[in-house]
C-alpha positions as CSV (number, residue, x, y, z in Angstrom):
1,X,15.4,-20.2,11.8
2,X,17.7,-20.9,8.8
3,X,16.8,-23.8,6.6
4,X,19.5,-26.5,6.8
5,X,20.4,-27.2,3.3
6,X,22.6,-30.1,2.2
7,X,26.1,-28.7,2.4
8,X,27.1,-29.0,-1.3
9,X,28.8,-26.5,-3.6
10,X,25.7,-26.5,-5.8
11,X,23.5,-25.5,-2.9
12,X,26.1,-22.9,-1.8
13,X,25.9,-21.4,-5.3
14,X,22.1,-21.4,-5.2
15,X,22.1,-19.8,-1.7
16,X,24.5,-17.0,-2.8
17,X,22.4,-16.3,-5.9
18,X,19.3,-16.2,-3.7
19,X,21.0,-13.7,-1.4
20,X,21.9,-11.4,-4.3
21,X,18.3,-11.6,-5.5
22,X,16.9,-10.9,-2.0
23,X,19.2,-7.9,-1.4
24,X,18.3,-6.4,-4.8
25,X,14.6,-6.9,-3.9
26,X,15.2,-5.1,-0.6
27,X,17.0,-2.2,-2.3
28,X,14.1,-1.8,-4.7
29,X,11.6,-1.9,-1.9
30,X,13.6,0.7,0.1
31,X,13.7,3.0,-2.9
32,X,10.0,2.5,-3.5
33,X,9.3,3.3,0.1
34,X,11.4,6.5,-0.1
35,X,9.7,7.7,-3.2
36,X,6.2,7.1,-1.8
37,X,7.1,8.9,1.4
38,X,8.3,11.8,-0.6
39,X,5.0,11.8,-2.5
40,X,3.1,11.8,0.8
41,X,5.1,14.8,2.0
42,X,4.4,16.7,-1.2
43,X,0.7,16.0,-0.8
44,X,0.8,17.2,2.8
45,X,2.3,20.5,1.7
46,X,-0.2,20.9,-1.1
47,X,-3.1,20.0,1.1
48,X,-2.1,22.6,3.6
49,X,-1.9,25.3,0.9
50,X,-5.3,24.3,-0.5
51,X,-6.9,24.2,3.0
52,X,-5.6,27.7,3.7
53,X,-6.8,29.0,0.4
54,X,-10.2,27.3,0.8
55,X,-10.7,28.9,4.3
56,X,-9.8,32.3,2.9
57,X,-12.1,32.1,-0.1
58,X,-15.0,30.7,2.1
59,X,-14.7,33.7,4.3
60,X,-14.7,36.0,1.4
61,X,-17.7,34.2,-0.1
62,X,-19.8,34.4,3.1
63,X,-18.9,38.0,3.7
64,X,-20.0,38.8,0.1
65,X,-23.2,36.7,0.6
66,X,-24.1,38.6,3.8
67,X,-23.6,41.9,2.0
68,X,-25.9,40.6,-0.9
69,X,-28.6,39.6,1.6
70,X,-28.5,43.0,3.2
71,X,-28.7,44.8,-0.1
72,X,-31.3,42.5,-1.9
73,X,-33.2,40.7,0.9
74,X,-33.3,37.0,1.4
75,X,-36.5,36.5,-0.6
76,X,-35.3,38.3,-3.7
77,X,-31.9,36.6,-3.4
78,X,-33.5,33.1,-3.6
79,X,-34.6,33.8,-7.2
80,X,-31.0,34.3,-8.3
81,X,-29.7,31.3,-6.3
82,X,-32.3,29.0,-8.0
83,X,-31.1,30.2,-11.4
84,X,-27.6,28.7,-10.7
85,X,-27.1,25.6,-12.9
86,X,-26.8,22.2,-11.1
87,X,-23.4,20.7,-10.6
88,X,-21.9,18.9,-13.6
89,X,-20.3,15.5,-12.8
90,X,-16.5,15.1,-12.8
91,X,-14.6,12.4,-14.6
92,X,-12.4,10.0,-12.5
93,X,-9.1,8.8,-14.0
94,X,-6.1,7.1,-12.5
95,X,-2.3,7.5,-12.8
96,X,0.5,5.4,-11.6
97,X,3.1,6.3,-9.0
98,X,5.6,3.5,-8.4
99,X,3.0,1.0,-9.5
100,X,0.2,2.4,-7.3
101,X,-2.9,3.5,-9.1
102,X,-4.1,6.8,-7.6
103,X,-7.1,8.8,-8.5
104,X,-7.0,11.9,-10.7
105,X,-10.2,13.9,-11.0
106,X,-10.9,15.7,-14.2
107,X,-13.0,18.5,-12.7
108,X,-13.8,20.4,-15.9
109,X,-11.2,23.0,-15.3
110,X,-12.3,24.6,-18.6
111,X,-15.7,25.2,-16.9
112,X,-13.9,26.8,-14.0
113,X,-11.9,29.1,-16.3
114,X,-14.9,30.0,-18.5
115,X,-17.4,30.3,-15.7
116,X,-20.1,32.9,-16.3
117,X,-22.9,34.1,-14.0
118,X,-26.2,32.5,-14.8
119,X,-28.3,35.7,-14.6
120,X,-28.4,39.2,-15.9
121,X,-27.3,42.3,-14.0
122,X,-30.6,44.2,-13.9
123,X,-31.4,43.8,-10.2
124,X,-28.3,42.0,-8.8
125,X,-25.5,43.6,-6.8
126,X,-21.7,43.1,-7.1
127,X,-21.6,41.3,-3.7
128,X,-23.8,38.6,-5.1
129,X,-21.6,38.1,-8.1
130,X,-18.6,37.9,-5.9
131,X,-20.2,35.4,-3.6
132,X,-21.3,33.1,-6.4
133,X,-17.8,33.2,-8.0
134,X,-16.1,32.5,-4.7
135,X,-18.3,29.5,-3.9
136,X,-17.7,28.2,-7.5
137,X,-14.0,28.5,-6.9
138,X,-14.2,26.7,-3.5
139,X,-16.0,23.8,-5.2
140,X,-13.0,23.1,-7.4
141,X,-10.7,23.4,-4.4
142,X,-12.9,20.8,-2.6
143,X,-12.4,18.5,-5.6
144,X,-8.6,18.9,-5.3
145,X,-8.6,18.3,-1.6
146,X,-10.7,15.1,-2.1
147,X,-8.2,13.9,-4.7
148,X,-5.3,14.5,-2.4
149,X,-7.0,12.8,0.5
150,X,-7.8,9.7,-1.6
151,X,-4.3,9.7,-3.0
152,X,-2.6,10.0,0.4
153,X,-4.7,7.1,1.7
154,X,-3.7,4.8,-1.1
155,X,-0.1,5.8,-0.9
156,X,0.0,5.3,2.9
157,X,-1.5,1.8,2.4
158,X,1.1,1.0,-0.1
159,X,3.9,2.3,2.2
160,X,2.6,-0.1,4.9
161,X,2.7,-3.0,2.5
162,X,6.1,-2.0,1.2
163,X,7.4,-1.6,4.8
164,X,6.1,-5.0,5.7
165,X,7.8,-6.7,2.7
166,X,11.1,-4.8,3.3
167,X,11.1,-5.8,7.0
168,X,10.4,-9.5,6.1
169,X,13.5,-9.4,3.8
170,X,15.7,-7.4,6.1
171,X,14.9,-9.2,9.4
172,X,14.0,-12.7,8.2
173,X,14.8,-13.8,4.6
174,X,18.2,-12.2,4.2
175,X,19.5,-13.2,7.7
176,X,18.2,-16.8,7.1
177,X,19.9,-17.0,3.7
178,X,23.2,-15.6,5.2
179,X,23.0,-18.2,8.0
180,X,22.4,-21.0,5.4
181,X,25.4,-19.8,3.4
182,X,27.6,-19.8,6.5
183,X,26.3,-23.2,7.5
184,X,27.2,-24.6,4.0
185,X,30.6,-22.9,3.9
186,X,31.5,-24.1,7.4
187,X,30.3,-27.7,6.5
188,X,32.2,-27.7,3.2
189,X,35.3,-26.4,4.9
190,X,35.1,-29.0,7.7
191,X,34.7,-31.7,5.1
192,X,37.7,-30.4,3.2
193,X,39.7,-30.4,6.4
194,X,38.6,-34.0,7.1
195,X,39.4,-35.0,3.5
196,X,42.9,-33.4,3.7
197,X,43.5,-35.1,7.0
198,X,42.4,-38.5,5.6
199,X,44.6,-38.0,2.5
200,X,47.6,-37.1,4.6
201,X,46.9,-40.1,6.9
202,X,46.7,-42.4,3.9
203,X,50.0,-40.9,2.5
204,X,51.7,-41.4,5.8
205,X,50.4,-45.0,5.9
206,X,51.7,-45.8,2.4
207,X,55.0,-44.1,3.2
208,X,55.5,-46.2,6.3
209,X,54.5,-49.3,4.4
210,X,57.0,-48.5,1.7
211,X,59.8,-47.9,4.2
212,X,58.9,-51.2,6.0
213,X,59.1,-53.1,2.7
214,X,62.5,-51.7,1.8
215,X,63.9,-52.6,5.2
């Protein structure tokens, strides 16, 4: 329901200024919503690519691991597996997208590029080397997928908040302000008509009085 303001020209000016402000705010929210949705769509495409790549590399890794088990035996293979160094922690940073802080994991990409096998080649087989390299690669893909999932969640939450704010402006605040402007304009116009009618009536009265006096 529109707020009934005192129908003055000062309040009319304030209401029109408020309407301009609200419409600019709605346009900014609409642009923000569009950008965030575009970011979400990009993440969906990137996630799909990474999932397909992860599935393929997992399959390659398990196939190579099965071949290594057949060639070396499970007991002998455990010695090599235990020589693999423990996982190093990643660093979590943030970056801003339309004012939204989203996570960005620094996953030691230089370690991924410079990765070397943690054992010699005396008794190992190529299949084991391939398996370990593939699992190492999948690990970094998992980091990226986790980053995308977290980013998509934060962006989706911000889209909901932006949508809620935009709807409040579009369906409530802006219509109320427009209704207030119309109310004030109509009231001022009615007062002006009444004032003009009163002035004309006074003029006619003075004119009649003047004519009576001259007679």
